[in-house]
PyMOL commands that place a pseudoatom at each C-alpha (Angstrom):
pseudoatom trace, name=CA, resn=MET, resi=1, chain=A, elem=C, hetatm=0, pos=[43.070, -5.373, -22.331]
pseudoatom trace, name=CA, resn=LEU, resi=2, chain=A, elem=C, hetatm=0, pos=[41.111, -5.015, -19.130]
pseudoatom trace, name=CA, resn=TYR, resi=3, chain=A, elem=C, hetatm=0, pos=[39.758, -8.359, -17.919]
pseudoatom trace, name=CA, resn=TYR, resi=4, chain=A, elem=C, hetatm=0, pos=[37.213, -8.890, -15.184]
pseudoatom trace, name=CA, resn=PHE, resi=5, chain=A, elem=C, hetatm=0, pos=[37.633, -12.258, -13.450]
pseudoatom trace, name=CA, resn=ASP, resi=6, chain=A, elem=C, hetatm=0, pos=[35.098, -14.097, -11.396]
pseudoatom trace, name=CA, resn=SER, resi=7, chain=A, elem=C, hetatm=0, pos=[36.179, -16.805, -8.974]
pseudoatom trace, name=CA, resn=SER, resi=8, chain=A, elem=C, hetatm=0, pos=[35.642, -19.742, -11.339]
pseudoatom trace, name=CA, resn=ILE, resi=9, chain=A, elem=C, hetatm=0, pos=[38.673, -18.755, -13.434]
pseudoatom trace, name=CA, resn=LEU, resi=10, chain=A, elem=C, hetatm=0, pos=[41.093, -18.436, -10.530]
pseudoatom trace, name=CA, resn=LEU, resi=11, chain=A, elem=C, hetatm=0, pos=[39.754, -21.572, -8.844]
pseudoatom trace, name=CA, resn=ALA, resi=12, chain=A, elem=C, hetatm=0, pos=[40.292, -23.573, -12.051]
pseudoatom trace, name=CA, resn=ILE, resi=13, chain=A, elem=C, hetatm=0, pos=[43.964, -22.600, -11.818]
pseudoatom trace, name=CA, resn=LEU, resi=14, chain=A, elem=C, hetatm=0, pos=[44.374, -23.179, -8.085]
pseudoatom trace, name=CA, resn=LEU, resi=15, chain=A, elem=C, hetatm=0, pos=[42.512, -26.492, -8.025]
pseudoatom trace, name=CA, resn=ASP, resi=16, chain=A, elem=C, hetatm=0, pos=[44.235, -27.838, -11.151]
pseudoatom trace, name=CA, resn=GLU, resi=17, chain=A, elem=C, hetatm=0, pos=[40.937, -28.376, -12.944]
pseudoatom trace, name=CA, resn=LYS, resi=18, chain=A, elem=C, hetatm=0, pos=[40.849, -29.690, -16.500]
pseudoatom trace, name=CA, resn=ARG, resi=19, chain=A, elem=C, hetatm=0, pos=[40.205, -26.077, -17.595]
pseudoatom trace, name=CA, resn=LYS, resi=20, chain=A, elem=C, hetatm=0, pos=[43.397, -24.855, -15.916]
pseudoatom trace, name=CA, resn=ASP, resi=21, chain=A, elem=C, hetatm=0, pos=[45.263, -24.171, -19.180]
pseudoatom trace, name=CA, resn=ILE, resi=22, chain=A, elem=C, hetatm=0, pos=[42.354, -22.146, -20.560]
pseudoatom trace, name=CA, resn=ALA, resi=23, chain=A, elem=C, hetatm=0, pos=[42.114, -20.194, -17.306]
pseudoatom trace, name=CA, resn=LEU, resi=24, chain=A, elem=C, hetatm=0, pos=[45.867, -19.538, -17.280]
pseudoatom trace, name=CA, resn=ASN, resi=25, chain=A, elem=C, hetatm=0, pos=[45.741, -18.284, -20.865]
pseudoatom trace, name=CA, resn=LEU, resi=26, chain=A, elem=C, hetatm=0, pos=[42.935, -15.876, -19.982]
pseudoatom trace, name=CA, resn=TRP, resi=27, chain=A, elem=C, hetatm=0, pos=[44.786, -14.750, -16.866]
pseudoatom trace, name=CA, resn=ASN, resi=28, chain=A, elem=C, hetatm=0, pos=[48.078, -14.201, -18.671]
pseudoatom trace, name=CA, resn=GLU, resi=29, chain=A, elem=C, hetatm=0, pos=[46.668, -12.319, -21.650]
pseudoatom trace, name=CA, resn=ALA, resi=30, chain=A, elem=C, hetatm=0, pos=[45.045, -9.670, -19.429]
pseudoatom trace, name=CA, resn=THR, resi=31, chain=A, elem=C, hetatm=0, pos=[46.898, -6.372, -19.334]
pseudoatom trace, name=CA, resn=ILE, resi=32, chain=A, elem=C, hetatm=0, pos=[44.829, -5.193, -16.380]
pseudoatom trace, name=CA, resn=LYS, resi=33, chain=A, elem=C, hetatm=0, pos=[42.962, -7.571, -14.063]
pseudoatom trace, name=CA, resn=VAL, resi=34, chain=A, elem=C, hetatm=0, pos=[39.936, -6.412, -12.076]
pseudoatom trace, name=CA, resn=SER, resi=35, chain=A, elem=C, hetatm=0, pos=[37.354, -8.060, -9.869]
pseudoatom trace, name=CA, resn=SER, resi=36, chain=A, elem=C, hetatm=0, pos=[35.067, -7.681, -6.926]
pseudoatom trace, name=CA, resn=ILE, resi=37, chain=A, elem=C, hetatm=0, pos=[36.437, -8.226, -3.438]
pseudoatom trace, name=CA, resn=LEU, resi=38, chain=A, elem=C, hetatm=0, pos=[34.322, -11.398, -3.708]
pseudoatom trace, name=CA, resn=LEU, resi=39, chain=A, elem=C, hetatm=0, pos=[37.171, -12.975, -5.665]
pseudoatom trace, name=CA, resn=LYS, resi=40, chain=A, elem=C, hetatm=0, pos=[39.307, -12.999, -2.514]
pseudoatom trace, name=CA, resn=LEU, resi=41, chain=A, elem=C, hetatm=0, pos=[36.509, -14.227, -0.274]
pseudoatom trace, name=CA, resn=GLU, resi=42, chain=A, elem=C, hetatm=0, pos=[35.204, -16.962, -2.557]
pseudoatom trace, name=CA, resn=THR, resi=43, chain=A, elem=C, hetatm=0, pos=[38.611, -18.382, -3.440]
pseudoatom trace, name=CA, resn=ILE, resi=44, chain=A, elem=C, hetatm=0, pos=[39.909, -18.603, 0.127]
pseudoatom trace, name=CA, resn=THR, resi=45, chain=A, elem=C, hetatm=0, pos=[36.648, -20.176, 1.277]
pseudoatom trace, name=CA, resn=VAL, resi=46, chain=A, elem=C, hetatm=0, pos=[36.659, -22.777, -1.501]
pseudoatom trace, name=CA, resn=LEU, resi=47, chain=A, elem=C, hetatm=0, pos=[40.320, -23.622, -0.891]
pseudoatom trace, name=CA, resn=ARG, resi=48, chain=A, elem=C, hetatm=0, pos=[39.694, -24.160, 2.816]
pseudoatom trace, name=CA, resn=ARG, resi=49, chain=A, elem=C, hetatm=0, pos=[36.540, -26.199, 2.161]
pseudoatom trace, name=CA, resn=THR, resi=50, chain=A, elem=C, hetatm=0, pos=[38.360, -28.314, -0.424]
pseudoatom trace, name=CA, resn=PHE, resi=51, chain=A, elem=C, hetatm=0, pos=[41.110, -29.024, 2.070]
pseudoatom trace, name=CA, resn=GLU, resi=52, chain=A, elem=C, hetatm=0, pos=[38.640, -29.947, 4.820]
pseudoatom trace, name=CA, resn=HIS, resi=53, chain=A, elem=C, hetatm=0, pos=[36.761, -32.341, 2.523]
pseudoatom trace, name=CA, resn=ASN, resi=54, chain=A, elem=C, hetatm=0, pos=[39.950, -33.962, 1.233]
pseudoatom trace, name=CA, resn=LYS, resi=55, chain=A, elem=C, hetatm=0, pos=[42.235, -33.995, 4.291]
pseudoatom trace, name=CA, resn=SER, resi=56, chain=A, elem=C, hetatm=0, pos=[42.751, -37.735, 4.047]
pseudoatom trace, name=CA, resn=ARG, resi=57, chain=A, elem=C, hetatm=0, pos=[44.113, -37.406, 0.473]
pseudoatom trace, name=CA, resn=LEU, resi=58, chain=A, elem=C, hetatm=0, pos=[46.025, -34.125, 0.750]
pseudoatom trace, name=CA, resn=ASP, resi=59, chain=A, elem=C, hetatm=0, pos=[49.217, -33.560, 2.655]
pseudoatom trace, name=CA, resn=SER, resi=60, chain=A, elem=C, hetatm=0, pos=[49.064, -31.022, 5.454]
pseudoatom trace, name=CA, resn=SER, resi=61, chain=A, elem=C, hetatm=0, pos=[51.082, -28.435, 3.515]
pseudoatom trace, name=CA, resn=TRP, resi=62, chain=A, elem=C, hetatm=0, pos=[48.567, -28.344, 0.635]
pseudoatom trace, name=CA, resn=ILE, resi=63, chain=A, elem=C, hetatm=0, pos=[46.446, -25.551, 2.086]
pseudoatom trace, name=CA, resn=THR, resi=64, chain=A, elem=C, hetatm=0, pos=[49.480, -23.397, 2.914]
pseudoatom trace, name=CA, resn=ARG, resi=65, chain=A, elem=C, hetatm=0, pos=[50.871, -23.829, -0.610]
pseudoatom trace, name=CA, resn=LYS, resi=66, chain=A, elem=C, hetatm=0, pos=[47.512, -23.023, -2.208]
pseudoatom trace, name=CA, resn=ILE, resi=67, chain=A, elem=C, hetatm=0, pos=[46.942, -19.932, -0.064]
pseudoatom trace, name=CA, resn=ASN, resi=68, chain=A, elem=C, hetatm=0, pos=[50.434, -18.687, -0.915]
pseudoatom trace, name=CA, resn=GLU, resi=69, chain=A, elem=C, hetatm=0, pos=[49.731, -19.312, -4.597]
pseudoatom trace, name=CA, resn=LEU, resi=70, chain=A, elem=C, hetatm=0, pos=[46.382, -17.518, -4.263]
pseudoatom trace, name=CA, resn=ASN, resi=71, chain=A, elem=C, hetatm=0, pos=[48.040, -14.513, -2.647]
pseudoatom trace, name=CA, resn=GLU, resi=72, chain=A, elem=C, hetatm=0, pos=[50.494, -14.238, -5.549]
pseudoatom trace, name=CA, resn=TYR, resi=73, chain=A, elem=C, hetatm=0, pos=[47.627, -14.179, -8.055]
pseudoatom trace, name=CA, resn=LEU, resi=74, chain=A, elem=C, hetatm=0, pos=[45.646, -11.676, -5.985]
pseudoatom trace, name=CA, resn=LYS, resi=75, chain=A, elem=C, hetatm=0, pos=[48.564, -9.219, -6.073]
pseudoatom trace, name=CA, resn=GLU, resi=76, chain=A, elem=C, hetatm=0, pos=[47.839, -8.797, -9.788]
pseudoatom trace, name=CA, resn=VAL, resi=77, chain=A, elem=C, hetatm=0, pos=[44.186, -7.798, -9.346]
pseudoatom trace, name=CA, resn=ASN, resi=78, chain=A, elem=C, hetatm=0, pos=[42.595, -4.384, -8.811]
pseudoatom trace, name=CA, resn=PHE, resi=79, chain=A, elem=C, hetatm=0, pos=[39.647, -4.905, -6.482]
pseudoatom trace, name=CA, resn=ARG, resi=80, chain=A, elem=C, hetatm=0, pos=[36.349, -3.097, -6.090]
pseudoatom trace, name=CA, resn=ILE, resi=81, chain=A, elem=C, hetatm=0, pos=[34.621, -3.247, -2.740]
pseudoatom trace, name=CA, resn=ILE, resi=82, chain=A, elem=C, hetatm=0, pos=[30.918, -3.952, -2.448]
pseudoatom trace, name=CA, resn=ASP, resi=83, chain=A, elem=C, hetatm=0, pos=[29.237, -0.694, -1.504]
pseudoatom trace, name=CA, resn=GLU, resi=84, chain=A, elem=C, hetatm=0, pos=[26.135, 1.395, -2.147]
pseudoatom trace, name=CA, resn=ASP, resi=85, chain=A, elem=C, hetatm=0, pos=[27.134, 1.957, -5.782]
pseudoatom trace, name=CA, resn=ILE, resi=86, chain=A, elem=C, hetatm=0, pos=[27.187, -1.801, -6.437]
pseudoatom trace, name=CA, resn=GLU, resi=87, chain=A, elem=C, hetatm=0, pos=[23.900, -2.154, -4.540]
pseudoatom trace, name=CA, resn=LYS, resi=88, chain=A, elem=C, hetatm=0, pos=[22.356, 0.590, -6.684]
pseudoatom trace, name=CA, resn=ILE, resi=89, chain=A, elem=C, hetatm=0, pos=[23.343, -1.218, -9.903]
pseudoatom trace, name=CA, resn=ILE, resi=90, chain=A, elem=C, hetatm=0, pos=[21.715, -4.424, -8.667]
pseudoatom trace, name=CA, resn=VAL, resi=91, chain=A, elem=C, hetatm=0, pos=[18.561, -2.570, -7.622]
pseudoatom trace, name=CA, resn=LEU, resi=92, chain=A, elem=C, hetatm=0, pos=[18.253, -0.663, -10.903]
pseudoatom trace, name=CA, resn=ARG, resi=93, chain=A, elem=C, hetatm=0, pos=[19.229, -3.451, -13.311]
pseudoatom trace, name=CA, resn=LYS, resi=94, chain=A, elem=C, hetatm=0, pos=[16.433, -5.977, -12.787]
pseudoatom trace, name=CA, resn=GLU, resi=95, chain=A, elem=C, hetatm=0, pos=[17.911, -8.397, -15.350]
pseudoatom trace, name=CA, resn=ILE, resi=96, chain=A, elem=C, hetatm=0, pos=[20.776, -9.094, -12.939]
pseudoatom trace, name=CA, resn=ALA, resi=97, chain=A, elem=C, hetatm=0, pos=[18.311, -11.224, -10.940]
pseudoatom trace, name=CA, resn=LYS, resi=98, chain=A, elem=C, hetatm=0, pos=[18.724, -13.915, -13.623]
pseudoatom trace, name=CA, resn=CYS, resi=99, chain=A, elem=C, hetatm=0, pos=[21.768, -15.237, -11.744]
pseudoatom trace, name=CA, resn=LYS, resi=100, chain=A, elem=C, hetatm=0, pos=[22.733, -16.156, -8.192]
pseudoatom trace, name=CA, resn=THR, resi=101, chain=A, elem=C, hetatm=0, pos=[23.416, -13.401, -5.664]
pseudoatom trace, name=CA, resn=LEU, resi=102, chain=A, elem=C, hetatm=0, pos=[27.209, -13.601, -5.642]
pseudoatom trace, name=CA, resn=ASP, resi=103, chain=A, elem=C, hetatm=0, pos=[27.239, -13.738, -9.447]
pseudoatom trace, name=CA, resn=ALA, resi=104, chain=A, elem=C, hetatm=0, pos=[24.932, -10.716, -9.464]
pseudoatom trace, name=CA, resn=ILE, resi=105, chain=A, elem=C, hetatm=0, pos=[27.475, -8.852, -7.355]
pseudoatom trace, name=CA, resn=HIS, resi=106, chain=A, elem=C, hetatm=0, pos=[30.204, -9.841, -9.829]
pseudoatom trace, name=CA, resn=ILE, resi=107, chain=A, elem=C, hetatm=0, pos=[28.062, -8.641, -12.758]
pseudoatom trace, name=CA, resn=ALA, resi=108, chain=A, elem=C, hetatm=0, pos=[27.260, -5.350, -11.003]
pseudoatom trace, name=CA, resn=THR, resi=109, chain=A, elem=C, hetatm=0, pos=[30.935, -4.827, -10.215]
pseudoatom trace, name=CA, resn=ALA, resi=110, chain=A, elem=C, hetatm=0, pos=[31.869, -5.571, -13.818]
pseudoatom trace, name=CA, resn=LEU, resi=111, chain=A, elem=C, hetatm=0, pos=[29.258, -3.029, -14.949]
pseudoatom trace, name=CA, resn=GLU, resi=112, chain=A, elem=C, hetatm=0, pos=[30.832, -0.466, -12.622]
pseudoatom trace, name=CA, resn=PHE, resi=113, chain=A, elem=C, hetatm=0, pos=[34.343, -1.172, -13.961]
pseudoatom trace, name=CA, resn=SER, resi=114, chain=A, elem=C, hetatm=0, pos=[33.159, -1.181, -17.575]
pseudoatom trace, name=CA, resn=SER, resi=115, chain=A, elem=C, hetatm=0, pos=[31.623, 2.271, -17.145]
pseudoatom trace, name=CA, resn=LEU, resi=116, chain=A, elem=C, hetatm=0, pos=[35.168, 3.560, -16.594]
pseudoatom trace, name=CA, resn=MET, resi=117, chain=A, elem=C, hetatm=0, pos=[36.683, 1.938, -19.708]
pseudoatom trace, name=CA, resn=PRO, resi=118, chain=A, elem=C, hetatm=0, pos=[36.022, 1.858, -23.425]
pseudoatom trace, name=CA, resn=THR, resi=119, chain=A, elem=C, hetatm=0, pos=[33.929, -1.284, -23.914]
pseudoatom trace, name=CA, resn=SER, resi=120, chain=A, elem=C, hetatm=0, pos=[36.165, -2.419, -26.769]
pseudoatom trace, name=CA, resn=GLU, resi=121, chain=A, elem=C, hetatm=0, pos=[38.900, -3.131, -24.221]
pseudoatom trace, name=CA, resn=PHE, resi=122, chain=A, elem=C, hetatm=0, pos=[36.810, -4.728, -21.452]
pseudoatom trace, name=CA, resn=TYR, resi=123, chain=A, elem=C, hetatm=0, pos=[36.191, -8.488, -21.181]
pseudoatom trace, name=CA, resn=LEU, resi=124, chain=A, elem=C, hetatm=0, pos=[34.326, -10.454, -18.540]
pseudoatom trace, name=CA, resn=ASN, resi=125, chain=A, elem=C, hetatm=0, pos=[35.775, -13.910, -17.827]
pseudoatom trace, name=CA, resn=THR, resi=126, chain=A, elem=C, hetatm=0, pos=[33.829, -16.700, -16.169]
pseudoatom trace, name=CA, resn=PHE, resi=127, chain=A, elem=C, hetatm=0, pos=[33.288, -20.432, -16.489]
pseudoatom trace, name=CA, resn=ASP, resi=128, chain=A, elem=C, hetatm=0, pos=[29.724, -20.057, -15.186]
pseudoatom trace, name=CA, resn=LYS, resi=129, chain=A, elem=C, hetatm=0, pos=[27.264, -20.545, -18.055]
pseudoatom trace, name=CA, resn=ASN, resi=130, chain=A, elem=C, hetatm=0, pos=[24.410, -18.509, -16.530]
pseudoatom trace, name=CA, resn=MET, resi=131, chain=A, elem=C, hetatm=0, pos=[26.705, -15.651, -15.673]
pseudoatom trace, name=CA, resn=SER, resi=132, chain=A, elem=C, hetatm=0, pos=[28.231, -15.748, -19.152]
pseudoatom trace, name=CA, resn=ASP, resi=133, chain=A, elem=C, hetatm=0, pos=[24.807, -15.693, -20.803]
pseudoatom trace, name=CA, resn=LEU, resi=134, chain=A, elem=C, hetatm=0, pos=[23.709, -12.754, -18.663]
pseudoatom trace, name=CA, resn=ALA, resi=135, chain=A, elem=C, hetatm=0, pos=[26.968, -10.904, -19.374]
pseudoatom trace, name=CA, resn=LYS, resi=136, chain=A, elem=C, hetatm=0, pos=[26.432, -11.369, -23.116]
pseudoatom trace, name=CA, resn=SER, resi=137, chain=A, elem=C, hetatm=0, pos=[22.887, -10.015, -22.844]
pseudoatom trace, name=CA, resn=LEU, resi=138, chain=A, elem=C, hetatm=0, pos=[24.370, -6.971, -21.090]
pseudoatom trace, name=CA, resn=LYS, resi=139, chain=A, elem=C, hetatm=0, pos=[26.717, -6.512, -24.068]
pseudoatom trace, name=CA, resn=PHE, resi=140, chain=A, elem=C, hetatm=0, pos=[29.900, -7.577, -22.299]
pseudoatom trace, name=CA, resn=LYS, resi=141, chain=A, elem=C, hetatm=0, pos=[32.643, -9.059, -24.412]
pseudoatom trace, name=CA, resn=ILE, resi=142, chain=A, elem=C, hetatm=0, pos=[33.274, -12.636, -23.377]
pseudoatom trace, name=CA, resn=ASN, resi=143, chain=A, elem=C, hetatm=0, pos=[36.302, -14.651, -24.381]
pseudoatom trace, name=CA, resn=LYS, resi=144, chain=A, elem=C, hetatm=0, pos=[35.376, -17.576, -26.602]
pseudoatom trace, name=CA, resn=LEU, resi=145, chain=A, elem=C, hetatm=0, pos=[35.053, -20.770, -24.572]
pseudoatom trace, name=CA, resn=GLU, resi=146, chain=A, elem=C, hetatm=0, pos=[33.867, -24.194, -25.567]
pseudoatom trace, name=CA, resn=GLN, resi=147, chain=A, elem=C, hetatm=0, pos=[30.604, -25.558, -24.173]
pseudoatom trace, name=CA, resn=ASP, resi=148, chain=A, elem=C, hetatm=0, pos=[32.566, -28.134, -22.127]
pseudoatom trace, name=CA, resn=ASP, resi=149, chain=A, elem=C, hetatm=0, pos=[34.424, -25.340, -20.332]
pseudoatom trace, name=CA, resn=PHE, resi=150, chain=A, elem=C, hetatm=0, pos=[31.334, -24.072, -18.523]
pseudoatom trace, name=CA, resn=ILE, resi=151, chain=A, elem=C, hetatm=0, pos=[29.941, -25.250, -15.199]
for i in range(1, 151): cmd.bond("trace and resi %d" % i, "trace and resi %d" % (i + 1))
show_as sticks, trace
zoom trace
């Protein structure tokens, strides 16, 4: 199975959210993991911001441990850069405007990846409700999540 991951899944794992077990199950059942380069950028930024906002409660090694953990996860992912092809998808697919810009880039990247694979083997994974709804309307397969799992 080829699974596209947005940042919400990996961040649930790294930040030990209540959805961590669900996220880990999704991560571990993927045969091939793909994402936009945004996955790297969003996760490192959120980890650093989390550390800055919680310095008084976290030990100084927390950020180093989390970045090392992040890097191990990222080794498993095939990344797609943001380029003119991704821009073209966003320009041509007006329905992508139903979500935030970074989510739109994730959706466009997933569309690009899915064009290379049989759709029966391609799943988009996110905890973002709006992104999930848009992905469903674009005929992506979405793993079954409970309403409480979405942000």
